[in-house]
N, C-alpha and C positions, 0 to 999 in steps of 0.2 A: 855484471852483473848479480841484481840478489837470485834467487829460487827462491817460492814462492812456495809457501807452505799449505796440500789442502787439511782441510779443518773435517772431517767427516759430519754430515748432519745431521744437529742436536734431533738428541725425541727425544719427542713432545712429549707428557706422560697420557695422550689419548692416546697413542700409536704404542704405549706400554699398555694399554688397556685391549688396542686390538690386539694386542701379540698376544697377549696373557689369554686372553678370548679367544683366541683360536685355535686351540692349544683342542688336539684329542677328548681330553680330560676335562677342557674347563679352568674354570679358577675361583672358587672360594671367594668371602670378601676377606677376610683375615689373609689371604697371600695378594688382590689386589692395594689392600689397602700396602702393605710391608713395601710391593713392589713403587706405589704412586707417593707414600710419604703423606698420603691421605687420611684424612678420618672415619669415620663408614655414611658419617651422611653427603661426605663430598664426594666420596667410588661410587654411594649410588646419584647421585647429582651426575658426575661422569659417564654411569650408565645410557641417562634419561636420553643423555646429550646425543649418544651414541645410536639412539632408538626415532630418534628425531632426523637423526641423517641418516638415516636408514635399514638399518643395520636390527635383525631380528635378533634377538638377543632371546634365548629361552633361562628356562630358575631350571633346575630340578632337585628333588625336597633332599632332603639328608636321609640316607639309606639306613641312619639306626636312630632310634631315637636318644638325641640332646647332639646331634651331630650336626653339618650346615650346611645348606645349601651350594649346587655350586650351579656359574651362568657359565655361558657359551654361547657367542654367537655362530647361528647356524643362516645367517645367508644374507648378506650383503645388501648394500642401496646398487641401480644400475647404472654400471662400466668402472668399478671398484675393484678391486685386483687384493 
């Protein structure tokens, strides 16, 4: 008999976005781009998709001039964990 190898489920880029955005500190655009290997407009489209799916994403402006904004999920769709 052959032993079947179980492979872990593939982590989608949407899952990566959700994981980074649920961190206490959130994530800035550069973090999201490097994690997904997407361009900035694609990351913004991904954020829009999460909003359409029912997630609440807050944008915090940079604390310092020249800094970057930070995004964080503060609420999710009903039944989502």
